[in-house]
All heavy atoms as a GROMACS GRO file, in nm:
protein
  647
    1MET      N    1   8.151   9.581   7.780
    1MET     CA    2   8.124   9.717   7.736
    1MET      C    3   8.186   9.734   7.597
    1MET      O    4   8.303   9.702   7.577
    1MET     CB    5   8.184   9.816   7.837
    1MET     CG    6   8.158   9.961   7.802
    1MET     SD    7   8.222  10.079   7.925
    1MET     CE    8   8.103  10.062   8.055
    2THR      N    9   8.108   9.786   7.506
    2THR     CA   10   8.159   9.808   7.371
    2THR      C   11   8.255   9.926   7.369
    2THR      O   12   8.257  10.008   7.461
    2THR     CB   13   8.043   9.837   7.273
    2THR    OG1   14   7.985   9.963   7.309
    2THR    CG2   15   7.939   9.728   7.274
    3THR      N   16   8.333   9.935   7.264
    3THR     CA   17   8.426  10.046   7.250
    3THR      C   18   8.351  10.178   7.247
    3THR      O   19   8.393  10.276   7.312
    3THR     CB   20   8.510  10.029   7.122
    3THR    OG1   21   8.580   9.905   7.131
    3THR    CG2   22   8.608  10.142   7.106
    4ALA      N   23   8.240  10.183   7.176
    4ALA     CA   24   8.162  10.307   7.167
    4ALA      C   25   8.109  10.347   7.305
    4ALA      O   26   8.114  10.465   7.343
    4ALA     CB   27   8.047  10.290   7.069
    5ALA      N   28   8.061  10.251   7.380
    5ALA     CA   29   8.009  10.280   7.514
    5ALA      C   30   8.121  10.325   7.607
    5ALA      O   31   8.103  10.417   7.688
    5ALA     CB   32   7.939  10.157   7.572
    6LEU      N   33   8.237  10.263   7.595
    6LEU     CA   34   8.351  10.301   7.677
    6LEU      C   35   8.397  10.443   7.645
    6LEU      O   36   8.422  10.524   7.734
    6LEU     CB   37   8.467  10.203   7.657
    6LEU     CG   38   8.594  10.230   7.736
    6LEU    CD1   39   8.566  10.233   7.886
    6LEU    CD2   40   8.698  10.124   7.705
    7ARG      N   41   8.404  10.475   7.516
    7ARG     CA   42   8.442  10.611   7.477
    7ARG      C   43   8.342  10.713   7.531
    7ARG      O   44   8.381  10.819   7.581
    7ARG     CB   45   8.450  10.624   7.325
    7ARG     CG   46   8.574  10.559   7.266
    7ARG     CD   47   8.574  10.574   7.114
    7ARG     NE   48   8.681  10.499   7.054
    7ARG     CZ   49   8.806  10.542   7.041
    7ARG    NH1   50   8.839  10.662   7.084
    7ARG    NH2   51   8.898  10.466   6.986
    8LYS      N   52   8.214  10.680   7.524
    8LYS     CA   53   8.111  10.771   7.575
    8LYS      C   54   8.129  10.792   7.725
    8LYS      O   55   8.122  10.906   7.774
    8LYS     CB   56   7.972  10.715   7.545
    8LYS     CG   57   7.861  10.805   7.589
    8LYS     CD   58   7.725  10.750   7.554
    8LYS     CE   59   7.618  10.849   7.602
    8LYS     NZ   60   7.485  10.797   7.592
    9LYS      N   61   8.155  10.684   7.799
    9LYS     CA   62   8.173  10.694   7.944
    9LYS      C   63   8.297  10.778   7.977
    9LYS      O   64   8.294  10.863   8.067
    9LYS     CB   65   8.186  10.554   8.004
    9LYS     CG   66   8.178  10.551   8.153
    9LYS     CD   67   8.039  10.592   8.197
    9LYS     CE   68   8.026  10.588   8.347
    9LYS     NZ   69   7.904  10.650   8.393
   10LEU      N   70   8.405  10.759   7.903
   10LEU     CA   71   8.527  10.837   7.926
   10LEU      C   72   8.503  10.985   7.899
   10LEU      O   73   8.549  11.072   7.973
   10LEU     CB   74   8.642  10.785   7.841
   10LEU     CG   75   8.695  10.646   7.881
   10LEU    CD1   76   8.796  10.596   7.779
   10LEU    CD2   77   8.756  10.648   8.020
   11HIS      N   78   8.427  11.014   7.794
   11HIS     CA   79   8.392  11.154   7.763
   11HIS      C   80   8.309  11.214   7.877
   11HIS      O   81   8.328  11.330   7.915
   11HIS     CB   82   8.316  11.164   7.631
   11HIS     CG   83   8.403  11.159   7.511
   11HIS    ND1   84   8.471  11.269   7.463
   11HIS    CD2   85   8.436  11.056   7.428
   11HIS    CE1   86   8.541  11.234   7.358
   11HIS    NE2   87   8.521  11.105   7.334
   12GLU      N   88   8.219  11.134   7.935
   12GLU     CA   89   8.138  11.182   8.047
   12GLU      C   90   8.228  11.216   8.167
   12GLU      O   91   8.208  11.317   8.234
   12GLU     CB   92   8.035  11.076   8.088
   12GLU     CG   93   7.923  11.060   7.988
   12GLU     CD   94   7.832  10.942   8.023
   12GLU    OE1   95   7.843  10.885   8.134
   12GLU    OE2   96   7.749  10.906   7.936
   13TYR      N   97   8.326  11.130   8.192
   13TYR     CA   98   8.419  11.157   8.302
   13TYR      C   99   8.493  11.288   8.278
   13TYR      O  100   8.505  11.372   8.368
   13TYR     CB  101   8.522  11.045   8.317
   13TYR     CG  102   8.469  10.915   8.369
   13TYR    CD1  103   8.525  10.795   8.328
   13TYR    CD2  104   8.365  10.908   8.462
   13TYR    CE1  105   8.479  10.674   8.375
   13TYR    CE2  106   8.317  10.787   8.510
   13TYR     CZ  107   8.375  10.670   8.466
   13TYR     OH  108   8.330  10.550   8.514
   14ILE      N  109   8.543  11.306   8.158
   14ILE     CA  110   8.619  11.427   8.125
   14ILE      C  111   8.528  11.550   8.135
   14ILE      O  112   8.567  11.654   8.189
   14ILE     CB  113   8.684  11.417   7.986
   14ILE    CG1  114   8.794  11.310   7.990
   14ILE    CG2  115   8.739  11.551   7.941
   14ILE    CD1  116   8.848  11.271   7.854
   15ASP      N  117   8.407  11.539   8.084
   15ASP     CA  118   8.313  11.652   8.088
   15ASP      C  119   8.278  11.692   8.231
   15ASP      O  120   8.248  11.809   8.258
   15ASP     CB  121   8.185  11.619   8.011
   15ASP     CG  122   8.208  11.608   7.861
   15ASP    OD1  123   8.312  11.662   7.815
   15ASP    OD2  124   8.125  11.547   7.793
   16SER      N  125   8.283  11.598   8.323
   16SER     CA  126   8.245  11.629   8.462
   16SER      C  127   8.364  11.666   8.550
   16SER      O  128   8.345  11.703   8.666
   16SER     CB  129   8.172  11.510   8.523
   16SER     OG  130   8.260  11.400   8.537
   17MET      N  131   8.486  11.661   8.496
   17MET     CA  132   8.605  11.692   8.575
   17MET      C  133   8.615  11.842   8.603
   17MET      O  134   8.584  11.923   8.516
   17MET     CB  135   8.732  11.649   8.500
   17MET     CG  136   8.753  11.501   8.497
   17MET     SD  137   8.904  11.463   8.406
   17MET     CE  138   9.020  11.478   8.539
   18PRO      N  139   8.664  11.875   8.723
   18PRO     CA  140   8.692  12.017   8.751
   18PRO      C  141   8.800  12.068   8.656
   18PRO      O  142   8.890  11.993   8.616
   18PRO     CB  143   8.744  12.016   8.895
   18PRO     CG  144   8.702  11.886   8.952
   18PRO     CD  145   8.691  11.790   8.838
   19GLU      N  146   8.792  12.194   8.621
   19GLU     CA  147   8.883  12.253   8.524
   19GLU      C  148   9.029  12.238   8.564
   19GLU      O  149   9.116  12.214   8.481
   19GLU     CB  150   8.849  12.402   8.508
   19GLU     CG  151   8.916  12.466   8.389
   19GLU     CD  152   8.867  12.609   8.368
   19GLU    OE1  153   8.746  12.635   8.386
   19GLU    OE2  154   8.952  12.692   8.334
   20ARG      N  155   9.058  12.248   8.692
   20ARG     CA  156   9.197  12.241   8.738
   20ARG      C  157   9.260  12.103   8.714
   20ARG      O  158   9.381  12.091   8.709
   20ARG     CB  159   9.206  12.280   8.885
   20ARG     CG  160   9.141  12.180   8.978
   20ARG     CD  161   9.146  12.228   9.123
   20ARG     NE  162   9.091  12.130   9.213
   20ARG     CZ  163   8.962  12.110   9.236
   20ARG    NH1  164   8.873  12.186   9.173
   20ARG    NH2  165   8.920  12.018   9.319
   21ARG      N  166   9.179  12.000   8.699
   21ARG     CA  167   9.232  11.865   8.676
   21ARG      C  168   9.252  11.833   8.528
   21ARG      O  169   9.323  11.738   8.494
   21ARG     CB  170   9.141  11.762   8.740
   21ARG     CG  171   9.141  11.775   8.891
   21ARG     CD  172   9.084  11.657   8.956
   21ARG     NE  173   9.090  11.673   9.102
   21ARG     CZ  174   9.016  11.608   9.184
   21ARG    NH1  175   8.929  11.519   9.139
   21ARG    NH2  176   9.027  11.626   9.314
   22LEU      N  177   9.189  11.908   8.442
   22LEU     CA  178   9.203  11.883   8.299
   22LEU      C  179   9.347  11.899   8.252
   22LEU      O  180   9.396  11.821   8.170
   22LEU     CB  181   9.110  11.974   8.219
   22LEU     CG  182   8.961  11.946   8.233
   22LEU    CD1  183   8.881  12.052   8.159
   22LEU    CD2  184   8.927  11.808   8.182
   23ALA      N  185   9.417  11.997   8.306
   23ALA     CA  186   9.557  12.020   8.268
   23ALA      C  187   9.644  11.900   8.305
   23ALA      O  188   9.737  11.866   8.233
   23ALA     CB  189   9.610  12.147   8.333
   24ALA      N  190   9.612  11.836   8.415
   24ALA     CA  191   9.689  11.719   8.458
   24ALA      C  192   9.659  11.598   8.369
   24ALA      O  193   9.746  11.513   8.347
   24ALA     CB  194   9.657  11.685   8.603
   25LEU      N  195   9.540  11.591   8.316
   25LEU     CA  196   9.499  11.478   8.233
   25LEU      C  197   9.554  11.486   8.091
   25LEU      O  198   9.580  11.384   8.027
   25LEU     CB  199   9.346  11.471   8.229
   25LEU     CG  200   9.283  11.352   8.159
   25LEU    CD1  201   9.325  11.222   8.226
   25LEU    CD2  202   9.133  11.366   8.162
   26LYS      N  203   9.577  11.606   8.041
   26LYS     CA  204   9.618  11.625   7.903
   26LYS      C  205   9.745  11.548   7.866
   26LYS      O  206   9.747  11.478   7.765
   26LYS     CB  207   9.635  11.774   7.872
   26LYS     CG  208   9.669  11.800   7.725
   26LYS     CD  209   9.687  11.948   7.700
   26LYS     CE  210   9.720  11.975   7.555
   26LYS     NZ  211   9.854  11.937   7.517
   27PRO      N  212   9.855  11.556   7.943
   27PRO     CA  213   9.976  11.482   7.904
   27PRO      C  214   9.954  11.331   7.897
   27PRO      O  215  10.004  11.264   7.807
   27PRO     CB  216  10.078  11.517   8.012
   27PRO     CG  217  10.027  11.639   8.077
   27PRO     CD  218   9.879  11.638   8.061
   28LEU      N  219   9.875  11.278   7.989
   28LEU     CA  220   9.848  11.135   7.989
   28LEU      C  221   9.770  11.094   7.864
   28LEU      O  222   9.808  11.000   7.794
   28LEU     CB  223   9.770  11.095   8.114
   28LEU     CG  224   9.722  10.950   8.118
   28LEU    CD1  225   9.841  10.855   8.120
   28LEU    CD2  226   9.631  10.927   8.235
   29LEU      N  227   9.663  11.165   7.835
   29LEU     CA  228   9.582  11.132   7.717
   29LEU      C  229   9.662  11.151   7.589
   29LEU      O  230   9.652  11.071   7.496
   29LEU     CB  231   9.455  11.216   7.714
   29LEU     CG  232   9.353  11.183   7.823
   29LEU    CD1  233   9.234  11.278   7.814
   29LEU    CD2  234   9.309  11.039   7.815
   30SER      N  235   9.742  11.255   7.584
   30SER     CA  236   9.825  11.279   7.467
   30SER      C  237   9.922  11.163   7.446
   30SER      O  238   9.941  11.115   7.334
   30SER     CB  239   9.901  11.410   7.485
   30SER     OG  240   9.992  11.429   7.380
   31HIS      N  241   9.982  11.118   7.554
   31HIS     CA  242  10.078  11.008   7.545
   31HIS      C  243  10.009  10.877   7.504
   31HIS      O  244  10.058  10.803   7.420
   31HIS     CB  245  10.150  10.990   7.679
   31HIS     CG  246  10.256  10.886   7.677
   31HIS    ND1  247  10.376  10.904   7.611
   31HIS    CD2  248  10.260  10.762   7.729
   31HIS    CE1  249  10.449  10.795   7.624
   31HIS    NE2  250  10.381  10.708   7.695
   32LEU      N  251   9.893  10.850   7.562
   32LEU     CA  252   9.821  10.728   7.531
   32LEU      C  253   9.767  10.727   7.388
   32LEU      O  254   9.754  10.621   7.327
   32LEU     CB  255   9.705  10.708   7.630
   32LEU     CG  256   9.747  10.677   7.773
   32LEU    CD1  257   9.624  10.674   7.864
   32LEU    CD2  258   9.823  10.547   7.782
   33ALA      N  259   9.737  10.843   7.334
   33ALA     CA  260   9.684  10.852   7.199
   33ALA      C  261   9.791  10.832   7.093
   33ALA      O  262   9.762  10.798   6.979
   33ALA     CB  263   9.616  10.987   7.178
   34ASP      N  264   9.918  10.848   7.130
   34ASP     CA  265  10.030  10.835   7.037
   34ASP      C  266  10.076  10.689   7.035
   34ASP      O  267  10.143  10.642   7.126
   34ASP     CB  268  10.146  10.925   7.081
   34ASP     CG  269  10.263  10.921   6.985
   34ASP    OD1  270  10.250  10.862   6.876
   34ASP    OD2  271  10.368  10.976   7.020
   35ASP      N  272  10.040  10.615   6.931
   35ASP     CA  273  10.073  10.473   6.921
   35ASP      C  274  10.217  10.448   6.878
   35ASP      O  275  10.266  10.337   6.889
   35ASP     CB  276   9.981  10.403   6.820
   35ASP     CG  277   9.847  10.369   6.881
   35ASP    OD1  278   9.837  10.367   7.003
   35ASP    OD2  279   9.753  10.345   6.804
   36GLU      N  280  10.285  10.548   6.829
   36GLU     CA  281  10.419  10.527   6.776
   36GLU      C  282  10.524  10.517   6.885
   36GLU      O  283  10.629  10.458   6.866
   36GLU     CB  284  10.455  10.640   6.679
   36GLU     CG  285  10.369  10.637   6.555
   36GLU     CD  286  10.412  10.740   6.453
   36GLU    OE1  287  10.528  10.782   6.457
   36GLU    OE2  288  10.327  10.778   6.372
   37GLU      N  289  10.500  10.576   7.000
   37GLU     CA  290  10.597  10.575   7.108
   37GLU      C  291  10.554  10.474   7.214
   37GLU      O  292  10.440  10.474   7.259
   37GLU     CB  293  10.604  10.714   7.169
   37GLU     CG  294  10.723  10.735   7.259
   37GLU     CD  295  10.732  10.879   7.305
   37GLU    OE1  296  10.720  10.969   7.220
   37GLU    OE2  297  10.749  10.900   7.424
   38PRO      N  298  10.643  10.384   7.256
   38PRO     CA  299  10.606  10.286   7.358
   38PRO      C  300  10.578  10.354   7.493
   38PRO      O  301  10.631  10.460   7.522
   38PRO     CB  302  10.728  10.194   7.367
   38PRO     CG  303  10.840  10.274   7.315
   38PRO     CD  304  10.781  10.370   7.215
   39LEU      N  305  10.493  10.291   7.573
   39LEU     CA  306  10.462  10.346   7.704
   39LEU      C  307  10.583  10.341   7.797
   39LEU      O  308  10.596  10.422   7.888
   39LEU     CB  309  10.346  10.270   7.768
   39LEU     CG  310  10.211  10.289   7.699
   39LEU    CD1  311  10.104  10.204   7.766
   39LEU    CD2  312  10.170  10.436   7.703
   40TYR      N  313  10.670  10.244   7.776
   40TYR     CA  314  10.791  10.232   7.858
   40TYR      C  315  10.897  10.157   7.779
   40TYR      O  316  10.868  10.093   7.679
   40TYR     CB  317  10.762  10.158   7.990
   40TYR     CG  318  10.708  10.019   7.968
   40TYR    CD1  319  10.794   9.910   7.954
   40TYR    CD2  320  10.572   9.995   7.961
   40TYR    CE1  321  10.746   9.784   7.934
   40TYR    CE2  322  10.522   9.868   7.940
   40TYR     CZ  323  10.610   9.763   7.928
   40TYR     OH  324  10.562   9.636   7.907
   41THR      N  325  11.019  10.170   7.824
   41THR     CA  326  11.128  10.094   7.763
   41THR      C  327  11.201  10.017   7.871
   41THR      O  328  11.203  10.058   7.988
   41THR     CB  329  11.230  10.187   7.692
   41THR    OG1  330  11.281  10.279   7.787
   41THR    CG2  331  11.166  10.263   7.576
   42ILE      N  332  11.258   9.906   7.833
   42ILE     CA  333  11.334   9.825   7.927
   42ILE      C  334  11.480   9.835   7.886
   42ILE      O  335  11.516   9.802   7.773
   42ILE     CB  336  11.287   9.678   7.926
   42ILE    CG1  337  11.140   9.672   7.970
   42ILE    CG2  338  11.376   9.594   8.017
   42ILE    CD1  339  11.080   9.535   7.960
   43GLU      N  340  11.561   9.882   7.978
   43GLU     CA  341  11.703   9.896   7.951
   43GLU      C  342  11.781   9.790   8.026
   43GLU      O  343  11.740   9.747   8.134
   43GLU     CB  344  11.751  10.034   7.996
   43GLU     CG  345  11.683  10.148   7.924
   43GLU     CD  346  11.723  10.284   7.980
   43GLU    OE1  347  11.803  10.288   8.074
   43GLU    OE2  348  11.672  10.383   7.928
   44GLN      N  349  11.892   9.752   7.970
   44GLN     CA  350  11.979   9.656   8.037
   44GLN      C  351  12.039   9.722   8.160
   44GLN      O  352  12.073   9.841   8.159
   44GLN     CB  353  12.089   9.610   7.942
   44GLN     CG  354  12.174   9.499   8.000
   44GLN     CD  355  12.268   9.441   7.895
   44GLN    OE1  356  12.261   9.478   7.778
   44GLN    NE2  357  12.354   9.352   7.936
   45ALA      N  358  12.052   9.646   8.268
   45ALA     CA  359  12.112   9.698   8.390
   45ALA      C  360  12.258   9.733   8.366
   45ALA      O  361  12.328   9.666   8.290
   45ALA     CB  362  12.101   9.595   8.502
   46SER      N  363  12.302   9.837   8.434
   46SER     CA  364  12.443   9.876   8.424
   46SER      C  365  12.528   9.775   8.501
   46SER      O  366  12.476   9.699   8.584
   46SER     CB  367  12.463  10.015   8.484
   46SER     OG  368  12.448  10.010   8.625
   47PRO      N  369  12.658   9.772   8.476
   47PRO     CA  370  12.745   9.680   8.551
   47PRO      C  371  12.736   9.704   8.703
   47PRO      O  372  12.738   9.608   8.780
   47PRO     CB  373  12.886   9.712   8.499
   47PRO     CG  374  12.863   9.767   8.362
   47PRO     CD  375  12.733   9.840   8.370
   48GLU      N  376  12.721   9.830   8.743
   48GLU     CA  377  12.709   9.860   8.886
   48GLU      C  378  12.578   9.804   8.943
   48GLU      O  379  12.576   9.749   9.053
   48GLU     CB  380  12.714  10.013   8.909
   48GLU     CG  381  12.846  10.076   8.875
   48GLU     CD  382  12.862  10.106   8.725
   48GLU    OE1  383  12.761  10.108   8.650
   48GLU    OE2  384  12.977  10.126   8.684
   49GLU      N  385  12.470   9.820   8.868
   49GLU     CA  386  12.340   9.767   8.913
   49GLU      C  387  12.343   9.615   8.922
   49GLU      O  388  12.289   9.556   9.016
   49GLU     CB  389  12.229   9.813   8.819
   49GLU     CG  390  12.201   9.962   8.825
   49GLU     CD  391  12.113  10.009   8.711
   49GLU    OE1  392  12.120   9.955   8.599
   49GLU    OE2  393  12.035  10.105   8.736
   50THR      N  394  12.407   9.552   8.825
   50THR     CA  395  12.417   9.406   8.824
   50THR      C  396  12.498   9.359   8.943
   50THR      O  397  12.460   9.263   9.012
   50THR     CB  398  12.482   9.357   8.692
   50THR    OG1  399  12.401   9.403   8.584
   50THR    CG2  400  12.492   9.207   8.688
   51ALA      N  401  12.609   9.425   8.972
   51ALA     CA  402  12.694   9.388   9.085
   51ALA      C  403  12.618   9.404   9.216
   51ALA      O  404  12.625   9.317   9.305
   51ALA     CB  405  12.820   9.473   9.086
   52LYS      N  406  12.544   9.513   9.231
   52LYS     CA  407  12.465   9.537   9.352
   52LYS      C  408  12.358   9.430   9.370
   52LYS      O  409  12.338   9.378   9.481
   52LYS     CB  410  12.402   9.676   9.347
   52LYS     CG  411  12.326   9.714   9.471
   52LYS     CD  412  12.418   9.729   9.590
   52LYS     CE  413  12.342   9.776   9.712
   52LYS     NZ  414  12.422   9.778   9.832
   53ALA      N  415  12.289   9.392   9.262
   53ALA     CA  416  12.186   9.289   9.269
   53ALA      C  417  12.247   9.156   9.311
   53ALA      O  418  12.191   9.083   9.394
   53ALA     CB  419  12.115   9.276   9.135
   54ARG      N  420  12.364   9.123   9.257
   54ARG     CA  421  12.432   8.998   9.294
   54ARG      C  422  12.472   8.999   9.442
   54ARG      O  423  12.460   8.898   9.512
   54ARG     CB  424  12.552   8.975   9.204
   54ARG     CG  425  12.513   8.932   9.066
   54ARG     CD  426  12.633   8.890   8.983
   54ARG     NE  427  12.586   8.838   8.856
   54ARG     CZ  428  12.638   8.869   8.739
   54ARG    NH1  429  12.743   8.949   8.733
   54ARG    NH2  430  12.588   8.820   8.628
   55GLU      N  431  12.520   9.113   9.488
   55GLU     CA  432  12.560   9.127   9.628
   55GLU      C  433  12.440   9.105   9.721
   55GLU      O  434  12.449   9.031   9.820
   55GLU     CB  435  12.619   9.267   9.648
   55GLU     CG  436  12.663   9.298   9.788
   55GLU     CD  437  12.711   9.442   9.799
   55GLU    OE1  438  12.776   9.492   9.705
   55GLU    OE2  439  12.681   9.503   9.903
   56ILE      N  440  12.329   9.167   9.688
   56ILE     CA  441  12.208   9.153   9.769
   56ILE      C  442  12.158   9.009   9.767
   56ILE      O  443  12.114   8.955   9.869
   56ILE     CB  444  12.100   9.252   9.722
   56ILE    CG1  445  12.144   9.395   9.754
   56ILE    CG2  446  11.964   9.222   9.786
   56ILE    CD1  447  12.058   9.503   9.692
   57PHE      N  448  12.164   8.945   9.651
   57PHE     CA  449  12.120   8.806   9.641
   57PHE      C  450  12.207   8.715   9.727
   57PHE      O  451  12.156   8.624   9.794
   57PHE     CB  452  12.121   8.760   9.495
   57PHE     CG  453  12.063   8.622   9.476
   57PHE    CD1  454  11.928   8.599   9.497
   57PHE    CD2  455  12.144   8.516   9.441
   57PHE    CE1  456  11.874   8.472   9.481
   57PHE    CE2  457  12.092   8.389   9.425
   57PHE     CZ  458  11.956   8.366   9.445
   58LYS      N  459  12.337   8.739   9.729
   58LYS     CA  460  12.427   8.659   9.814
   58LYS      C  461  12.392   8.678   9.961
   58LYS      O  462  12.390   8.582  10.038
   58LYS     CB  463  12.573   8.700   9.791
   58LYS     CG  464  12.632   8.646   9.663
   58LYS     CD  465  12.777   8.692   9.648
   58LYS     CE  466  12.833   8.655   9.512
   58LYS     NZ  467  12.969   8.707   9.492
   59GLU      N  468  12.363   8.802  10.001
   59GLU     CA  469  12.323   8.829  10.140
   59GLU      C  470  12.194   8.755  10.173
   59GLU      O  471  12.181   8.698  10.282
   59GLU     CB  472  12.304   8.979  10.162
   59GLU     CG  473  12.430   9.059  10.159
   59GLU     CD  474  12.404   9.209  10.171
   59GLU    OE1  475  12.297   9.248  10.224
   59GLU    OE2  476  12.489   9.286  10.125
   60TYR      N  477  12.102   8.756  10.080
   60TYR     CA  478  11.974   8.686  10.101
   60TYR      C  479  11.997   8.536  10.117
   60TYR      O  480  11.939   8.472  10.204
   60TYR     CB  481  11.878   8.714   9.986
   60TYR     CG  482  11.752   8.631   9.994
   60TYR    CD1  483  11.651   8.666  10.082
   60TYR    CD2  484  11.736   8.517   9.916
   60TYR    CE1  485  11.536   8.590  10.092
   60TYR    CE2  486  11.622   8.440   9.926
   60TYR     CZ  487  11.522   8.477  10.013
   60TYR     OH  488  11.408   8.401  10.024
   61LYS      N  489  12.082   8.478  10.031
   61LYS     CA  490  12.109   8.334  10.038
   61LYS      C  491  12.170   8.296  10.173
   61LYS      O  492  12.142   8.189  10.225
   61LYS     CB  493  12.202   8.292   9.924
   61LYS     CG  494  12.140   8.299   9.786
   61LYS     CD  495  12.039   8.190   9.765
   61LYS     CE  496  12.105   8.076   9.691
   61LYS     NZ  497  12.012   7.972   9.657
   62LYS      N  498  12.254   8.384  10.230
   62LYS     CA  499  12.317   8.357  10.359
   62LYS      C  500  12.216   8.358  10.472
   62LYS      O  501  12.222   8.277  10.564
   62LYS     CB  502  12.427   8.460  10.389
   62LYS     CG  503  12.551   8.442  10.308
   62LYS     CD  504  12.653   8.549  10.347
   62LYS     CE  505  12.772   8.548  10.254
   62LYS     NZ  506  12.864   8.660  10.281
   63ASP      N  507  12.122   8.454  10.469
   63ASP     CA  508  12.027   8.470  10.578
   63ASP      C  509  11.893   8.524  10.528
   63ASP      O  510  11.864   8.642  10.540
   63ASP     CB  511  12.086   8.565  10.683
   63ASP     CG  512  11.999   8.575  10.808
   63ASP    OD1  513  11.906   8.493  10.825
   63ASP    OD2  514  12.023   8.667  10.889
   64PRO      N  515  11.810   8.435  10.470
   64PRO     CA  516  11.681   8.480  10.415
   64PRO      C  517  11.590   8.546  10.519
   64PRO      O  518  11.511   8.634  10.486
   64PRO     CB  519  11.617   8.352  10.362
   64PRO     CG  520  11.727   8.253  10.351
   64PRO     CD  521  11.832   8.294  10.450
   65ASP      N  522  11.603   8.506  10.646
   65ASP     CA  523  11.516   8.563  10.750
   65ASP      C  524  11.546   8.709  10.779
   65ASP      O  525  11.465   8.778  10.841
   65ASP     CB  526  11.527   8.482  10.879
   65ASP     CG  527  11.469   8.341  10.862
   65ASP    OD1  528  11.380   8.323  10.776
   65ASP    OD2  529  11.514   8.250  10.935
   66SER      N  530  11.661   8.756  10.736
   66SER     CA  531  11.695   8.896  10.762
   66SER      C  532  11.627   8.991  10.663
   66SER      O  533  11.629   9.112  10.682
   66SER     CB  534  11.847   8.916  10.755
   66SER     OG  535  11.893   8.899  10.622
   67PHE      N  536  11.565   8.936  10.560
   67PHE     CA  537  11.497   9.019  10.460
   67PHE      C  538  11.349   9.028  10.491
   67PHE      O  539  11.287   8.935  10.539
   67PHE     CB  540  11.519   8.961  10.319
   67PHE     CG  541  11.654   8.992  10.265
   67PHE    CD1  542  11.767   8.926  10.312
   67PHE    CD2  543  11.671   9.089  10.168
   67PHE    CE1  544  11.892   8.956  10.263
   67PHE    CE2  545  11.796   9.120  10.119
   67PHE     CZ  546  11.908   9.053  10.167
   68VAL      N  547  11.292   9.146  10.462
   68VAL     CA  548  11.151   9.172  10.487
   68VAL      C  549  11.085   9.198  10.352
   68VAL      O  550  11.140   9.268  10.268
   68VAL     CB  551  11.135   9.296  10.578
   68VAL    CG1  552  10.988   9.325  10.603
   68VAL    CG2  553  11.210   9.276  10.708
   69THR      N  554  10.967   9.142  10.333
   69THR     CA  555  10.896   9.166  10.208
   69THR      C  556  10.855   9.312  10.200
   69THR      O  557  10.850   9.384  10.300
   69THR     CB  558  10.771   9.078  10.195
   69THR    OG1  559  10.681   9.112  10.300
   69THR    CG2  560  10.806   8.930  10.202
   70TYR      N  561  10.822   9.354  10.082
   70TYR     CA  562  10.786   9.494  10.056
   70TYR      C  563  10.667   9.539  10.139
   70TYR      O  564  10.667   9.646  10.196
   70TYR     CB  565  10.758   9.513   9.907
   70TYR     CG  566  10.705   9.650   9.873
   70TYR    CD1  567  10.789   9.760   9.873
   70TYR    CD2  568  10.571   9.670   9.842
   70TYR    CE1  569  10.742   9.887   9.843
   70TYR    CE2  570  10.523   9.796   9.812
   70TYR     CZ  571  10.608   9.903   9.812
   70TYR     OH  572  10.561  10.027   9.782
   71VAL      N  573  10.562   9.456  10.147
   71VAL     CA  574  10.438   9.497  10.215
   71VAL      C  575  10.462   9.526  10.364
   71VAL      O  576  10.428   9.634  10.411
   71VAL     CB  577  10.326   9.393  10.194
   71VAL    CG1  578  10.203   9.427  10.275
   71VAL    CG2  579  10.292   9.384  10.046
   72PRO      N  580  10.524   9.434  10.440
   72PRO     CA  581  10.550   9.469  10.582
   72PRO      C  582  10.642   9.590  10.596
   72PRO      O  583  10.625   9.672  10.686
   72PRO     CB  584  10.614   9.344  10.638
   72PRO     CG  585  10.562   9.233  10.553
   72PRO     CD  586  10.552   9.294  10.417
   73ALA      N  587  10.741   9.603  10.510
   73ALA     CA  588  10.831   9.718  10.518
   73ALA      C  589  10.753   9.846  10.494
   73ALA      O  590  10.776   9.948  10.559
   73ALA     CB  591  10.945   9.703  10.417
   74LYS      N  592  10.662   9.843  10.399
   74LYS     CA  593  10.580   9.961  10.367
   74LYS      C  594  10.492   9.997  10.487
   74LYS      O  595  10.477  10.114  10.521
   74LYS     CB  596  10.495   9.931  10.244
   74LYS     CG  597  10.420  10.048  10.190
   74LYS     CD  598  10.350  10.010  10.061
   74LYS     CE  599  10.267  10.124  10.008
   74LYS     NZ  600  10.193  10.086   9.889
   75LYS      N  601  10.434   9.897  10.552
   75LYS     CA  602  10.349   9.922  10.667
   75LYS      C  603  10.429   9.985  10.782
   75LYS      O  604  10.381  10.073  10.851
   75LYS     CB  605  10.283   9.793  10.715
   75LYS     CG  606  10.173   9.745  10.625
   75LYS     CD  607  10.114   9.615  10.677
   75LYS     CE  608  10.008   9.563  10.583
   75LYS     NZ  609   9.957   9.431  10.625
   76ARG      N  610  10.553   9.940  10.800
   76ARG     CA  611  10.637   9.994  10.908
   76ARG      C  612  10.668  10.141  10.885
   76ARG      O  613  10.674  10.218  10.980
   76ARG     CB  614  10.768   9.915  10.917
   76ARG     CG  615  10.758   9.790  10.996
   76ARG     CD  616  10.895   9.746  11.044
   76ARG     NE  617  10.997   9.756  10.941
   76ARG     CZ  618  11.054   9.653  10.880
   76ARG    NH1  619  11.019   9.532  10.910
   76ARG    NH2  620  11.146   9.674  10.789
   77THR      N  621  10.689  10.181  10.762
   77THR     CA  622  10.727  10.319  10.734
   77THR      C  623  10.608  10.414  10.745
   77THR      O  624  10.627  10.534  10.761
   77THR     CB  625  10.790  10.335  10.594
   77THR    OG1  626  10.698  10.290  10.497
   77THR    CG2  627  10.919  10.256  10.583
   78ARG      N  628  10.487  10.364  10.737
   78ARG     CA  629  10.368  10.450  10.746
   78ARG      C  630  10.332  10.486  10.888
   78ARG      O  631  10.260  10.580  10.913
   78ARG     CB  632  10.248  10.382  10.680
   78ARG     CG  633  10.257  10.383  10.530
   78ARG     CD  634  10.129  10.332  10.473
   78ARG     NE  635  10.136  10.343  10.328
   78ARG     CZ  636  10.045  10.294  10.249
   78ARG    NH1  637   9.941  10.232  10.298
   78ARG    NH2  638  10.056  10.306  10.119
   79LYS      N  639  10.376  10.407  10.985
   79LYS     CA  640  10.336  10.431  11.125
   79LYS      C  641  10.404  10.551  11.183
   79LYS      O  642  10.497  10.604  11.146
   79LYS     CB  643  10.367  10.308  11.208
   79LYS     CG  644  10.276  10.192  11.172
   79LYS     CD  645  10.307  10.072  11.254
   79LYS     CE  646  10.218   9.956  11.214
   79LYS     NZ  647  10.243   9.838  11.287
   0.00000   0.00000   0.00000
């Protein structure tokens, strides 16, 4: 899809949106249109965060079977 075609399709989406959703879309589009500000920043972990991560990693190394991946944990909380 060309850039022109993509822009046209996006305009069609916006034109067909209910009025109540336009207000929610404005901050996102405004942010995406501003090239000077990054979408996100990566900060160095604090000493407390680093210590906690090391502690959890040590626990994992001792007993990997006691840890559950994110997906099964997420499924358990939805039931």
